[in-house]
C-alpha positions as CSV (number, residue, x, y, z in Angstrom):
1,X,116.4,104.4,97.8
2,X,115.1,106.5,94.9
3,X,111.7,108.3,94.2
4,X,109.4,106.0,92.6
5,X,106.2,106.6,90.7
6,X,103.0,104.5,91.0
7,X,102.1,102.6,87.9
8,X,98.7,101.5,86.8
9,X,96.4,100.0,89.5
10,X,95.9,96.3,88.5
11,X,92.3,95.2,87.5
12,X,92.0,92.6,90.1
13,X,92.2,95.4,92.8
14,X,90.0,97.9,91.0
15,X,87.3,95.2,90.9
16,X,87.7,93.8,94.3
17,X,89.4,96.0,97.0
18,X,86.2,97.6,98.2
19,X,84.4,94.0,98.9
20,X,87.6,92.6,100.2
21,X,88.1,95.6,102.6
22,X,84.7,95.2,103.8
23,X,85.1,91.7,104.4
24,X,88.3,91.9,106.2
25,X,87.1,94.9,108.4
26,X,84.1,92.7,109.4
27,X,86.5,89.8,110.3
28,X,88.6,92.4,112.3
29,X,85.4,93.5,114.1
30,X,84.6,89.9,115.0
31,X,88.2,89.2,116.1
32,X,88.2,86.1,113.6
33,X,91.9,85.7,113.6
34,X,91.7,82.6,111.3
35,X,89.6,84.5,108.6
36,X,91.6,87.8,109.1
37,X,94.7,85.7,108.0
38,X,92.9,84.2,105.1
39,X,91.4,87.3,103.7
40,X,94.6,89.6,104.3
41,X,96.4,87.1,101.7
42,X,94.2,88.3,99.0
43,X,96.5,91.3,98.0
44,X,99.3,88.8,97.2
45,X,97.6,88.1,93.6
46,X,100.2,87.7,90.8
47,X,99.0,90.5,88.9
48,X,99.6,93.0,91.7
49,X,103.1,91.4,92.2
50,X,104.1,91.8,88.7
51,X,102.7,95.4,88.7
52,X,104.6,96.5,91.6
53,X,107.9,94.6,90.2
54,X,107.5,96.5,87.2
55,X,107.3,100.0,89.0
56,X,110.2,99.3,91.0
57,X,112.2,97.7,88.2
58,X,112.3,94.4,90.2
59,X,114.4,96.0,92.9
60,X,113.7,96.6,96.4
61,X,111.9,99.8,97.1
62,X,113.8,100.5,100.1
63,X,117.3,98.9,99.8
64,X,117.4,99.3,96.0
65,X,119.0,95.6,95.7
66,X,117.8,93.5,92.6
67,X,115.5,91.2,94.3
68,X,114.6,88.9,91.5
69,X,118.0,87.7,91.1
70,X,117.9,85.9,94.3
71,X,114.6,85.6,95.5
72,X,110.8,86.1,94.6
73,X,110.7,89.3,96.9
74,X,107.4,90.4,99.0
75,X,104.6,92.6,98.6
76,X,105.3,95.4,101.2
77,X,102.7,97.8,102.9
78,X,104.1,101.1,103.0
79,X,101.8,101.9,106.1
80,X,101.8,98.6,108.0
81,X,98.5,96.5,107.3
82,X,98.6,95.3,110.9
83,X,97.8,99.2,112.0
84,X,95.7,100.2,109.2
85,X,93.6,97.4,107.9
86,X,91.5,99.5,105.7
87,X,94.7,100.1,103.7
88,X,95.5,96.6,103.2
89,X,94.2,96.6,99.5
90,X,95.0,100.2,98.7
91,X,97.3,100.3,95.6
92,X,99.0,103.5,96.9
93,X,99.8,101.6,100.0
94,X,101.6,98.6,98.1
95,X,105.1,98.2,96.9
96,X,107.7,95.5,96.4
97,X,110.5,94.8,98.7
98,X,113.3,92.4,99.6
99,X,112.5,90.0,102.3
100,X,115.0,91.5,104.7
101,X,113.8,95.1,104.5
102,X,110.2,93.8,104.8
103,X,111.0,92.0,108.0
104,X,113.0,94.9,109.3
105,X,110.4,97.2,108.7
106,X,107.7,95.1,109.9
107,X,104.8,97.4,111.8
108,X,107.3,100.4,112.0
109,X,106.2,103.6,111.1
110,X,108.0,107.0,110.3
111,X,110.1,105.5,107.4
112,X,110.6,107.2,104.0
113,X,107.8,106.4,101.7
114,X,109.6,106.5,98.2
115,X,106.5,107.2,96.4
116,X,105.6,110.4,98.3
117,X,109.0,111.7,99.6
118,X,112.3,112.6,97.8
119,X,114.7,110.1,99.5
120,X,117.6,112.1,98.8
121,X,116.2,115.1,100.9
122,X,116.6,112.7,104.0
123,X,119.4,110.2,103.2
124,X,123.0,111.0,101.6
125,X,125.9,108.5,101.2
126,X,129.4,108.7,102.6
127,X,130.8,106.2,100.0
128,X,128.9,103.2,100.1
129,X,127.6,104.1,103.6
130,X,124.0,105.5,103.8
131,X,123.5,108.3,106.4
132,X,120.4,110.2,107.5
133,X,120.2,114.0,107.0
134,X,117.5,114.3,109.5
135,X,115.3,112.2,111.8
136,X,113.4,110.6,109.1
137,X,116.5,109.5,107.3
138,X,118.2,108.2,110.3
139,X,115.3,106.4,111.3
140,X,115.1,104.7,107.8
141,X,118.6,103.9,107.6
142,X,118.8,102.3,111.1
143,X,115.3,100.5,111.2
144,X,116.0,99.0,107.7
145,X,119.4,98.3,108.4
146,X,120.5,100.0,105.2
147,X,124.2,99.5,106.0
148,X,124.0,95.8,106.5
149,X,127.4,94.1,105.4
150,X,125.7,92.5,102.1
151,X,124.5,96.0,101.0
152,X,127.8,97.9,101.6
153,X,129.6,95.3,99.4
154,X,127.1,95.6,96.5
155,X,127.2,99.2,96.6
156,X,130.9,99.3,96.5
157,X,130.7,96.9,93.4
158,X,128.1,99.3,91.6
159,X,130.4,102.3,92.5
160,X,133.5,100.7,91.1
161,X,131.5,99.9,87.9
162,X,130.4,103.5,87.4
163,X,134.0,104.7,88.3
164,X,135.2,102.5,85.4
165,X,132.5,103.9,83.1
166,X,133.7,107.6,84.1
167,X,137.3,106.6,83.5
168,X,136.5,105.9,79.9
169,X,135.5,109.4,79.5
170,X,138.8,110.6,80.7
171,X,140.6,108.3,78.2
172,X,138.3,109.0,75.5
173,X,140.0,110.4,72.1
174,X,137.7,113.7,71.7
175,X,134.9,115.4,73.2
176,X,132.1,113.8,71.0
177,X,133.0,110.5,72.3
178,X,133.1,111.8,75.9
179,X,129.6,113.3,75.6
180,X,128.4,110.0,74.3
181,X,129.8,108.0,77.0
182,X,128.2,110.5,79.6
183,X,125.1,110.3,77.9
184,X,124.9,106.8,78.2
185,X,125.8,106.7,81.7
186,X,123.2,109.2,82.6
187,X,120.5,107.3,80.6
188,X,121.2,104.1,82.3
189,X,120.9,105.8,85.9
190,X,117.6,107.6,84.8
191,X,116.0,104.4,83.7
192,X,116.3,103.3,87.3
193,X,117.0,99.7,86.4
194,X,120.5,99.6,87.8
195,X,121.0,98.6,91.5
196,X,121.7,101.4,94.0
197,X,121.1,104.4,91.7
198,X,121.0,106.8,94.7
199,X,124.8,106.3,95.5
200,X,125.9,106.1,91.7
201,X,124.3,109.2,91.0
202,X,126.7,110.7,93.6
203,X,129.7,109.5,91.7
204,X,128.5,110.8,88.5
205,X,127.5,114.1,89.9
206,X,131.0,114.5,91.4
207,X,132.4,114.0,87.9
208,X,130.1,116.6,86.2
209,X,131.0,119.2,88.9
210,X,134.7,118.9,88.4
């Protein structure tokens, strides 16, 4: 998990969220489950999903897996919509996640918010394994199952890829080439686009501290 920045709010939410929220809360007050279900789906607008995918670089906001390579991905409510109906259409409460993290999180609270929290202050990595530094980090790792087998395998793949890139630095013929290779690696990580940036940054940091 890495720190994320909120992108521009889609026009569809700017125009409609106040009315949508009012109608949803009215349906909740009446206990009209069918209408609640229908109204709640409004947040799943293509423009909203597209904007969320852009700000997360088409990765899960929690596990950092490249969602769109294998699935459509889900719009996720950072604060569960089931417990905070008034935040159902709030742009700052929406993100993009893989189906597994979305299902694992469900109505749970006390999970790291990558838009507000700095994930590295709560989670560290021992090789490809995510570990909690505190209660919030531990809860996030355990509740979201961030050490599920598929993630460990994928993280190890990316660790190996960056290790191979760092090996090129050791084999480079001169200092200028070494600097260019390292700059390219850092630029790649800073873009946030590769999978599992959090763990790969550690590998690069260890090289730079050698």
